[in-house]
RODO-2510 file (C-alpha; in nm, 4 decimals, decimal comma):
residues 500
     n   res          X          Y          Z
     1     m     2,8019    -3,0687     8,6388
     2     h     2,8570    -3,1697     9,0191
     3     e     3,0290    -2,8593     9,1570
     4     q     2,9378    -2,7502     9,5005
     5     v     2,8057    -2,4015     9,5283
     6     v     2,7938    -2,2004     9,8561
     7     s     2,6495    -1,8292     9,8131
     8     v     2,7438    -1,7010    10,1665
     9     l     3,0401    -1,7523    10,3861
    10     t     3,0659    -1,6042    10,7441
    11     r     3,3479    -1,3823    10,8476
    12     a     3,4722    -1,6450    11,0872
    13     q     3,4643    -1,9191    10,8190
    14     k     3,6437    -1,6909    10,5530
    15     k     3,9112    -1,6069    10,8020
    16     k     3,9624    -1,9808    10,8805
    17     i     3,9993    -2,0621    10,5245
    18     d     4,2347    -1,7824    10,4580
    19     s     4,4593    -1,8612    10,7505
    20     k     4,5354    -2,2153    10,6252
    21     e     4,8720    -2,2507    10,4675
    22     i     4,9774    -2,5219    10,2277
    23     n     5,3167    -2,6717    10,3256
    24     t     5,3661    -2,9240    10,0428
    25     d     5,3616    -2,9031     9,6608
    26     r     5,0937    -3,1727     9,6453
    27     p     4,7898    -3,1076     9,8371
    28     t     4,6957    -3,3588    10,1133
    29     e     4,3759    -3,4711    10,2514
    30     s     4,4419    -3,3160    10,5801
    31     s     4,5634    -2,9655    10,4675
    32     t     4,3522    -2,8586    10,1728
    33     a     4,0628    -3,1001    10,1372
    34     r     3,7547    -2,9265    10,0277
    35     r     3,5145    -2,8919    10,3087
    36     p     3,1414    -2,7872    10,3058
    37     d     3,2041    -2,4411    10,3785
    38     q     3,4749    -2,4107    10,1022
    39     p     3,2975    -2,3870     9,7572
    40     t     3,4636    -2,4934     9,4476
    41     a     3,2703    -2,2700     9,2145
    42     v     3,0502    -1,9776     9,2690
    43     e     2,8501    -1,7588     9,0254
    44     v     2,8803    -1,3943     9,0758
    45     l     2,6832    -1,1174     8,9050
    46     k     2,9722    -0,8496     8,8763
    47     r     3,3411    -0,9007     8,8004
    48     p     3,5484    -0,8492     9,1134
    49     k     3,8461    -0,6298     9,0820
    50     d     4,2112    -0,7239     9,1049
    51     i     4,1525    -1,1008     9,0274
    52     t     4,3250    -1,3428     8,7789
    53     e     4,1222    -1,4706     8,4976
    54     l     4,1340    -1,8402     8,3783
    55     r     4,1000    -1,8566     7,9990
    56     f     4,0885    -2,1627     7,7798
    57     s     4,2954    -2,1675     7,4589
    58     d     4,4344    -2,4355     7,2120
    59     n     4,7761    -2,5686     7,1252
    60     y     4,8453    -2,2858     6,8664
    61     n     4,7436    -2,0010     7,1031
    62     n     4,9585    -2,1528     7,3884
    63     k     5,2604    -2,1839     7,1596
    64     c     5,2215    -1,8095     7,0521
    65     l     5,2025    -1,6904     7,3992
    66     r     5,5278    -1,8934     7,4833
    67     q     5,7039    -1,7282     7,1853
    68     s     5,5885    -1,3779     7,2968
    69     n     5,8164    -1,3622     7,5840
    70     n     5,5480    -1,1842     7,7992
    71     i     5,4971    -1,4928     8,0194
    72     v     5,6382    -1,5077     8,3822
    73     s     5,5433    -1,8551     8,4858
    74     d     5,4739    -2,1674     8,2680
    75     a     5,3799    -2,5172     8,3457
    76     s     5,2692    -2,8187     8,1306
    77     y     4,9182    -2,7261     8,0637
    78     c     4,9055    -2,3639     8,2034
    79     t     5,0553    -2,0289     8,0967
    80     y     5,0440    -1,7158     8,2973
    81     v     5,0612    -1,3784     8,1343
    82     p     5,0873    -1,0952     8,3714
    83     s     5,0221    -0,8252     8,1254
    84     q     4,6609    -0,9587     8,0812
    85     s     4,6502    -1,0894     8,4515
    86     a     4,5286    -1,4214     8,3121
    87     i     4,6132    -1,7833     8,3249
    88     f     4,5641    -1,9637     7,9852
    89     l     4,4708    -2,3354     8,0051
    90     n     4,5301    -2,5595     7,7146
    91     t     4,1857    -2,7167     7,6248
    92     r     4,3388    -3,0262     7,4962
    93     s     4,4704    -3,0960     7,8456
    94     l     4,1236    -3,1363     7,9815
    95     s     4,1205    -3,5036     7,9020
    96     t     4,4126    -3,5441     8,1751
    97     q     4,2189    -3,5308     8,4951
    98     e     4,4475    -3,5486     8,8131
    99     v     4,7547    -3,4124     8,6351
   100     l     4,5563    -3,1130     8,5048
   101     v     4,4369    -3,0037     8,8437
   102     r     4,7717    -3,0671     9,0218
   103     d     4,9455    -2,8615     8,7441
   104     l     4,6979    -2,5679     8,7867
   105     e     4,7013    -2,5620     9,1598
   106     k     5,0932    -2,5835     9,1640
   107     l     5,1077    -2,2733     8,9316
   108     c     4,8486    -2,0847     9,1185
   109     k     5,0391    -2,1586     9,4590
   110     k     5,3560    -2,0476     9,2982
   111     l     5,1879    -1,7123     9,2143
   112     n     5,0096    -1,6953     9,5459
   113     i     4,6594    -1,7062     9,3631
   114     n     4,3708    -1,8398     9,5482
   115     d     4,0569    -1,7391     9,3417
   116     l     4,0222    -1,7557     8,9617
   117     l     3,7736    -1,5782     8,7487
   118     i     3,6105    -1,7546     8,4496
   119     i     3,4041    -1,5579     8,2078
   120     k     3,1233    -1,7841     8,0887
   121     n     2,9883    -1,7866     7,7197
   122     k     2,8722    -2,0348     7,4837
   123     s     3,2151    -2,1291     7,3211
   124     v     3,3768    -2,2225     7,6643
   125     d     3,0586    -2,3835     7,8436
   126     k     3,1864    -2,7421     7,7653
   127     n     3,5496    -2,6532     7,9015
   128     i     3,4024    -2,5069     8,2211
   129     q     3,1922    -2,8245     8,2863
   130     s     3,4773    -3,0564     8,1984
   131     l     3,7118    -2,8613     8,4130
   132     l     3,4678    -2,8599     8,7063
   133     r     3,4019    -3,2510     8,6629
   134     s     3,7704    -3,3100     8,6825
   135     i     3,8117    -3,0868     9,0029
   136     d     3,5189    -3,2611     9,1613
   137     r     3,6682    -3,5954     9,1070
   138     y     4,0034    -3,4768     9,2424
   139     k     3,8743    -3,3417     9,5744
   140     t     4,1915    -3,2150     9,7307
   141     t     4,2156    -2,8750     9,5567
   142     s     4,1922    -2,5564     9,7539
   143     l     4,1298    -2,3232     9,4555
   144     k     3,8002    -2,1342     9,4350
   145     f     3,6428    -2,0293     9,0872
   146     l     3,4168    -1,7341     9,0389
   147     i     3,2094    -1,7559     8,7244
   148     t     3,0475    -1,4617     8,5634
   149     k     2,8603    -1,4142     8,2355
   150     e     3,0421    -1,2522     7,9532
   151     v     2,9323    -0,9030     7,8625
   152     t     2,8078    -0,8519     7,5085
   153     r     2,9767    -0,5875     7,3143
   154     i     2,7452    -0,3664     7,1064
   155     t     2,8566    -0,1823     6,8084
   156     d     2,5083    -0,1149     6,6208
   157     k     2,3558     0,2148     6,7035
   158     d     1,9887     0,0695     6,6514
   159     e     2,0629    -0,1968     6,9069
   160     i     2,1979     0,0570     7,1490
   161     i     1,8676     0,2544     7,1358
   162     t     1,6733    -0,0416     7,1884
   163     i     1,8840    -0,1552     7,4878
   164     l     1,8316     0,2089     7,6355
   165     n     1,4655     0,1819     7,5863
   166     d     1,4437    -0,1661     7,7457
   167     f     1,6334    -0,0709     8,0571
   168     h     1,4441     0,2529     8,1193
   169     i     1,1067     0,2836     7,9539
   170     l     0,9521    -0,0815     8,0163
   171     p     0,7429    -0,1182     8,3212
   172     t     1,0046    -0,3848     8,4512
   173     s     1,2740    -0,1040     8,4315
   174     g     1,0669     0,1578     8,6173
   175     h     1,2408     0,4616     8,4713
   176     a     1,5458     0,3858     8,6550
   177     g     1,7911     0,6781     8,7295
   178     i     2,1271     0,7315     8,5701
   179     n     2,3497     0,5256     8,8084
   180     r     2,1223     0,2420     8,8512
   181     m     2,0398     0,2258     8,4643
   182     i     2,4366     0,2278     8,3889
   183     n     2,4986    -0,0636     8,6521
   184     n     2,2118    -0,2661     8,5159
   185     i     2,3214    -0,2397     8,1512
   186     k     2,6905    -0,3094     8,2321
   187     k     2,5913    -0,6522     8,3585
   188     y     2,5055    -0,7623     8,0003
   189     y     2,6234    -0,5110     7,7655
   190     f     2,9052    -0,2610     7,6920
   191     w     2,9844    -0,0034     7,4244
   192     p     3,2124     0,2965     7,4087
   193     g     3,0458     0,6053     7,5645
   194     i     2,7897     0,4057     7,7464
   195     t     2,7810     0,6493     8,0542
   196     n     2,7194     0,9573     7,8201
   197     d     2,4554     0,7788     7,6158
   198     v     2,2623     0,6838     7,9420
   199     i     2,2985     1,0516     8,0927
   200     n     2,1677     1,1941     7,7718
   201     f     1,8785     0,9407     7,7309
   202     v     1,7655     0,9866     8,1028
   203     k     1,7979     1,3684     8,0892
   204     k     1,5781     1,3877     7,7770
   205     c     1,3012     1,1332     7,9127
   206     k     0,9877     1,3555     7,9266
   207     s     0,8054     1,1315     8,1756
   208     c     1,1102     1,1545     8,4214
   209     q     1,1328     1,5369     8,3674
   210     i     0,7592     1,5935     8,4596
   211     q     0,6972     1,3231     8,7254
   212     k     1,0323     1,3229     8,9187
   213     h     1,1566     1,5401     9,1719
   214     t     1,5001     1,6897     9,1094
   215     n     1,7630     1,7071     9,3579
   216     r     1,9231     2,0318     9,2449
   217     h     1,6655     2,3089     9,2390
   218     t     1,6987     2,6548     9,0775
   219     k     1,7580     2,9006     9,3415
   220     e     1,7965     3,2769     9,2395
   221     p     1,9718     3,5337     9,4545
   222     m     1,7370     3,7147     9,6934
   223     t     1,6071     4,0524     9,5783
   224     i     1,6015     4,3262     9,8412
   225     t     1,2777     4,5084     9,7886
   226     s     1,2262     4,8702     9,8557
   227     t     1,1398     4,9746    10,2089
   228     a     0,8746     5,2283    10,3055
   229     s     0,9997     5,5346    10,4846
   230     t     0,6692     5,6050    10,6700
   231     a     0,3884     5,4178    10,8275
   232     f     0,1085     5,2967    10,6055
   233     e     0,2873     5,4264    10,3057
   234     r     0,3051     5,0636    10,1622
   235     i     0,0657     4,7839    10,2804
   236     s     0,0243     4,4152    10,2024
   237     l    -0,3262     4,2437    10,1577
   238     d    -0,4042     3,8701    10,1771
   239     i    -0,6889     3,6319    10,2602
   240     m    -0,6615     3,3743    10,5348
   241     g    -0,8931     3,0811    10,4994
   242     p    -1,1334     2,9125    10,4389
   243     l    -1,1796     2,8469    10,8228
   244     d    -1,4691     2,6734    11,0069
   245     v    -1,7675     2,8826    10,9885
   246     d    -1,8184     3,0901    11,3078
   247     n    -2,1219     3,2016    11,4986
   248     y    -2,1481     3,4971    11,2781
   249     d    -2,1059     3,3039    10,9508
   250     n    -1,7585     3,4159    10,8973
   251     k    -1,5349     3,1862    10,7140
   252     y    -1,2324     3,4150    10,5905
   253     i    -1,0020     3,6808    10,7352
   254     l    -0,8748     3,9897    10,5462
   255     t    -0,5338     4,0753    10,6799
   256     l    -0,3386     4,3849    10,6066
   257     q     0,0131     4,4790    10,7230
   258     c     0,2233     4,7872    10,7123
   259     d     0,5382     4,7349    10,5302
   260     l     0,7473     4,9694    10,7658
   261     s     0,5925     4,9480    11,1025
   262     k     0,4529     4,5809    11,0545
   263     y     0,1207     4,7150    11,2155
   264     v    -0,1467     4,4612    11,1276
   265     e    -0,5280     4,4742    11,0854
   266     a    -0,7551     4,1774    11,0541
   267     y    -1,1227     4,1677    10,9595
   268     p    -1,3352     3,8541    10,9455
   269     l    -1,5352     3,8069    10,6309
   270     p    -1,8279     3,5750    10,5553
   271     r    -1,7214     3,5572    10,1801
   272     k    -1,3981     3,6397     9,9832
   273     d    -1,5606     3,7832     9,6732
   274     t    -1,4142     4,1055     9,5132
   275     e    -1,7020     4,3301     9,6362
   276     t    -1,6899     4,1895    10,0114
   277     v    -1,3073     4,2466    10,0118
   278     t    -1,2886     4,5739     9,8502
   279     k    -1,5742     4,7198    10,0935
   280     a    -1,3950     4,5782    10,3960
   281     f    -1,0607     4,7362    10,2793
   282     v    -1,2194     5,0805    10,2324
   283     t    -1,4467     5,0926    10,5340
   284     n    -1,2060     4,9475    10,7910
   285     f    -0,8697     5,0661    10,6869
   286     v    -0,8965     5,3711    10,4419
   287     l    -1,1448     5,5465    10,6351
   288     r    -0,9433     5,4969    10,9648
   289     y    -0,5687     5,5316    10,8669
   290     g    -0,5855     5,7060    10,5313
   291     v    -0,5117     5,6210    10,1743
   292     p    -0,1913     5,4170    10,1367
   293     k     0,0528     5,4946     9,8500
   294     t     0,1049     5,1332     9,7494
   295     v    -0,0798     4,8088     9,7928
   296     i     0,0716     4,4473     9,7194
   297     s    -0,1432     4,1397     9,7070
   298     d    -0,1307     3,8079     9,5431
   299     r    -0,2970     3,7049     9,2130
   300     g    -0,6396     3,6066     9,3802
   301     t    -0,9413     3,7098     9,1783
   302     e    -1,0684     3,9263     9,4753
   303     f    -0,7534     4,1341     9,4408
   304     t    -0,7102     4,1473     9,0530
   305     s    -1,0774     4,1975     8,9571
   306     s    -1,2048     4,5236     8,7969
   307     v    -1,3719     4,6192     9,1286
   308     m    -1,0447     4,6325     9,3222
   309     v    -0,8415     4,7696     9,0376
   310     e    -1,0972     5,0701     8,9723
   311     t    -1,1146     5,1380     9,3449
   312     c    -0,7358     5,1717     9,3732
   313     r    -0,7343     5,3936     9,0545
   314     l    -1,0047     5,6279     9,2108
   315     l    -0,8049     5,6513     9,5351
   316     g    -0,4816     5,6971     9,3627
   317     i    -0,3288     5,3769     9,4952
   318     e    -0,0540     5,2136     9,3104
   319     k    -0,1472     4,8352     9,2878
   320     h     0,1246     4,5763     9,2608
   321     i     0,0655     4,1982     9,2485
   322     s     0,3136     3,9247     9,3396
   323     t     0,4789     3,6766     9,0851
   324     a     0,3074     3,3795     9,0072
   325     y     0,3847     3,0755     9,2371
   326     h     0,6089     3,2770     9,4397
   327     h     0,4690     3,3429     9,7914
   328     e     0,7994     3,4884     9,9138
   329     t     0,6820     3,8237     9,7675
   330     l     0,4405     3,8548    10,0463
   331     g     0,6583     3,6724    10,3080
   332     a     0,6007     3,9009    10,6027
   333     i     0,2196     3,8725    10,5933
   334     e     0,2396     3,4976    10,4929
   335     n     0,4472     3,4626    10,8252
   336     t     0,2082     3,6665    11,0303
   337     h    -0,0660     3,4101    10,9240
   338     k     0,1235     3,1452    11,0905
   339     h     0,1360     3,3702    11,4019
   340     l    -0,2546     3,4163    11,3843
   341     g    -0,3386     3,0644    11,3006
   342     a    -0,1376     2,9421    11,6100
   343     y    -0,3139     3,1954    11,8272
   344     l    -0,6680     3,0968    11,7020
   345     r    -0,5917     2,7314    11,7620
   346     i    -0,4831     2,7856    12,1212
   347     q    -0,7745     3,0280    12,2182
   348     c    -1,0452     2,8301    12,0179
   349     e    -0,9435     2,4817    12,1482
   350     n    -1,2762     2,4264    12,3252
   351     n    -1,4957     2,6215    12,1030
   352     k    -1,3986     2,6721    11,7402
   353     a    -1,7218     2,8592    11,6578
   354     d    -1,6094     3,1742    11,8425
   355     w    -1,2719     3,2341    11,6444
   356     s    -1,3668     3,5732    11,5080
   357     d    -1,4275     3,7022    11,8676
   358     w    -1,0530     3,6376    11,9212
   359     v    -0,9223     3,8249    11,6106
   360     p    -0,9163     4,1655    11,7753
   361     f    -0,7300     4,0343    12,0707
   362     w    -0,4540     3,8752    11,8355
   363     c    -0,4274     4,2234    11,6633
   364     f    -0,3766     4,4015    11,9863
   365     s    -0,1201     4,1322    12,0960
   366     f     0,0789     4,1469    11,7743
   367     n     0,0868     4,5242    11,7455
   368     t     0,2081     4,5812    12,1070
   369     s     0,4902     4,3364    12,0998
   370     v     0,8410     4,4135    11,9893
   371     h     0,8912     4,3066    11,6274
   372     s     1,2227     4,1235    11,5819
   373     e     1,3091     4,3123    11,2539
   374     t     1,2385     4,6727    11,3552
   375     k     1,3096     4,6478    11,7329
   376     y     1,0095     4,8581    11,8024
   377     t     0,6440     4,7729    11,8711
   378     p     0,4308     4,8372    11,5658
   379     y     0,1969     5,0423    11,7883
   380     e     0,4828     5,2687    11,8845
   381     l     0,5863     5,3227    11,5137
   382     v     0,2154     5,4213    11,4212
   383     f     0,1135     5,6417    11,7298
   384     g     0,4533     5,7585    11,8582
   385     k     0,4166     5,6242    12,2060
   386     m     0,4142     5,3151    12,3996
   387     c     0,0558     5,1471    12,4299
   388     n    -0,0884     5,1109    12,7853
   389     l    -0,1185     4,7538    12,8467
   390     p    -0,3670     4,6042    13,0806
   391     s    -0,0820     4,4783    13,3116
   392     n     0,0399     4,8438    13,3693
   393     l    -0,2833     5,0416    13,3754
   394     s    -0,2464     5,0797    13,7606
   395     k     0,0901     5,2676    13,7037
   396     g     0,0750     5,6448    13,6991
   397     i     0,0745     5,8442    13,3935
   398     d     0,3852     6,0350    13,3022
   399     p     0,3354     6,4083    13,3475
   400     l     0,3438     6,6369    13,0551
   401     y     0,5553     6,9350    13,1557
   402     n     0,5172     7,1480    12,8533
   403     h     0,1902     7,1413    12,6575
   404     d     0,3294     7,3557    12,3861
   405     d     0,6114     7,1346    12,3172
   406     y     0,4002     6,8083    12,2794
   407     p     0,3328     6,8274    11,9016
   408     k     0,6988     6,8821    11,8269
   409     e     0,7969     6,6143    12,0729
   410     l     0,5466     6,3597    11,9128
   411     k     0,6664     6,4573    11,5697
   412     y     1,0260     6,4073    11,6552
   413     r     0,9604     6,0804    11,8305
   414     l     0,7812     5,9438    11,5224
   415     q     1,0404     6,0554    11,2682
   416     k     1,3092     5,9159    11,4882
   417     a     1,1494     5,5870    11,5480
   418     q     1,0373     5,5331    11,1961
   419     a     1,3770     5,6190    11,0552
   420     d     1,5433     5,3831    11,3123
   421     a     1,2970     5,1115    11,2236
   422     m     1,3570     5,1476    10,8505
   423     q     1,7367     5,1225    10,9110
   424     n     1,6814     4,8092    11,1205
   425     l     1,4565     4,6510    10,8335
   426     l     1,7344     4,7225    10,5573
   427     q     2,0031     4,5882    10,7810
   428     s     1,7853     4,2836    10,8362
   429     k     1,7249     4,2405    10,4855
   430     i     2,0857     4,2657    10,3863
   431     s     2,1905     4,0011    10,6617
   432     r     1,9140     3,7691    10,5295
   433     k     2,0272     3,8060    10,1741
   434     c     2,3882     3,7266    10,2604
   435     l     2,2849     3,4026    10,4401
   436     y     2,0339     3,3074    10,1638
   437     d     2,2775     3,3591     9,8676
   438     k     2,5360     3,1147     9,9904
   439     n     2,3751     2,8066     9,8178
   440     c     2,2477     2,9791     9,5040
   441     n     2,2020     2,7977     9,1837
   442     s     2,1088     3,0680     8,9308
   443     v     2,0157     2,9961     8,5664
   444     k     2,0010     3,1781     8,2475
   445     y     1,7237     3,1070     7,9985
   446     n     1,7282     3,2115     7,6289
   447     t     1,4330     3,3303     7,4332
   448     g     1,2630     3,0267     7,2919
   449     d     1,3923     2,7760     7,5413
   450     l     1,1405     2,5342     7,6915
   451     i     1,0888     2,5123     8,0591
   452     l     0,8839     2,3137     8,3146
   453     l     0,6694     2,4783     8,5855
   454     k     0,6498     2,3180     8,9448
   455     n     0,2912     2,2077     9,0179
   456     q     0,1994     2,4070     9,3252
   457     v    -0,1388     2,2208     9,3801
   458     g    -0,2651     1,8555     9,3634
   459     n    -0,2134     1,5276     9,5247
   460     k     0,0604     1,2847     9,5393
   461     l    -0,0046     1,1196     9,1993
   462     d    -0,0319     1,4402     9,0121
   463     n     0,2439     1,5729     8,7919
   464     v     0,5315     1,7270     8,9778
   465     y     0,5965     1,9671     8,6893
   466     e     0,3662     2,1207     8,4266
   467     g     0,4666     2,2071     8,0821
   468     p     0,6745     2,2373     7,8743
   469     y     0,6261     2,6332     7,8188
   470     k     0,8176     2,8580     7,5797
   471     v     1,0311     3,1328     7,7280
   472     l     0,9472     3,4782     7,5980
   473     k     1,2003     3,6702     7,8067
   474     d     1,4533     3,6402     8,0859
   475     i     1,3825     3,9076     8,3663
   476     s     1,5973     3,7733     8,6498
   477     p     1,4810     3,6743     8,8980
   478     n     1,1674     3,6008     8,6937
   479     v     1,1089     3,4641     8,3505
   480     l     0,8112     3,5566     8,1107
   481     i     0,6591     3,2335     7,9722
   482     s     0,3712     3,1648     7,7397
   483     k     0,1046     2,9545     7,9068
   484     k    -0,2245     2,8986     7,7290
   485     n    -0,1798     3,1940     7,5021
   486     k    -0,1227     3,4056     7,7975
   487     e     0,1903     3,5836     7,9038
   488     i     0,2782     3,5043     8,2788
   489     l     0,5655     3,6133     8,4871
   490     v     0,7049     3,3387     8,7157
   491     h     0,9945     3,3205     8,9481
   492     k     1,2865     3,0988     8,8241
   493     n     1,2906     2,8920     9,1648
   494     n     0,9901     2,7142     9,0328
   495     t     1,1245     2,6275     8,7166
   496     k     1,3615     2,3923     8,5433
   497     l     1,4939     2,3503     8,1760
   498     f     1,3177     2,0976     7,9539
   499     y     1,5356     1,8889     7,7467
   500     d     1,3802     1,7969     7,4083
***
């Protein structure tokens, strides 16, 4: 087989080739002679669209085609059938070299065909080689032949399963995705319903479900939580750290934030065991500001241990814990941690061992700044007046004209400011919910379904998801699952359905 193969043509070369016009029935050396930049045959990996196919047939098939009245153009050795977009070439004519090529080119010129597709298989290999040898001897043809392998049609279900496994599970396949797997299989095989079979196969692959990130995440609508009506009625507790050990052996920070006023307190701690945390909470907060009605914390052992639970019971505090793997429950105090971390990094740039000395300054700075949600400073909502800042200490003190009216005035100011702050918070929550819910992707789980839980810890090579776990009850936006013989309530945003 002596055909010339050129894999790449530049745009200029292609444009130059296509612009040439054949002015005579018989090609001449000057007009259509094959040049080095004009290949005779090129092997392609994919069947091009809207191309005429060249097929090989015997005398009997050619005779049947002529009698069917479906042909448009006919020549001595070639028959064009438009309904099949194919030219049938009589295999017995392959012994006639120059006449064969001239006859094929004459028909193609008449039909304005420049490229022909040949589907390669074992039965026509000899015919293709004989045709290309004939064209190679007759060097004036301008036709180009695109050769592609024949796609095997599969009917046996066991063979289909084997092919799906080979093109997905083998290390050489790399657990390809749906589109890539379909394209790879169609190069070699075809069967009815191939797309649905690939989709179902990939969707049920356990390794892909656990190890791969998904493009479409579960996103439940935002839930508007209740808002406190007075200061320190409802507070959030959290631990920040571990940090670098400071000059006083402190390593953690216990942070508290009021749900209404956003007033914060922060206490450096050497440890975060439950006794240390509980003592700091009672000594520094309860004995100064009173007993809150509700306390919210995450699922850390320092907050869920019997010591903290019993302390809250004795003080009459209603203890709530956040949903597992859902930090948004404590979103306000988590956002406050970002502010605190940035402040400490700036102030402790030269000496990281004195970070605990700067914590009270940060609390003062935060509590005397106008909060974007309440439109008030936290200090004003707690104490009923503006704080005297170092920058305005030189200013005169506002005179009090009537001492008897001060208690009533203070009470009125607190009630008015706190009611206004509560209304601002509610309006902010509603606006945030409307914006958040625009791209929701809510799911509904049934009892007994298997779901995967997003892995919140670990390195790059750890599983992306854990499970599967059995659904006990759907409590939107949360779901109750069974994990290691324990009932755990998790948020749906960290889950996805497992296909078995």
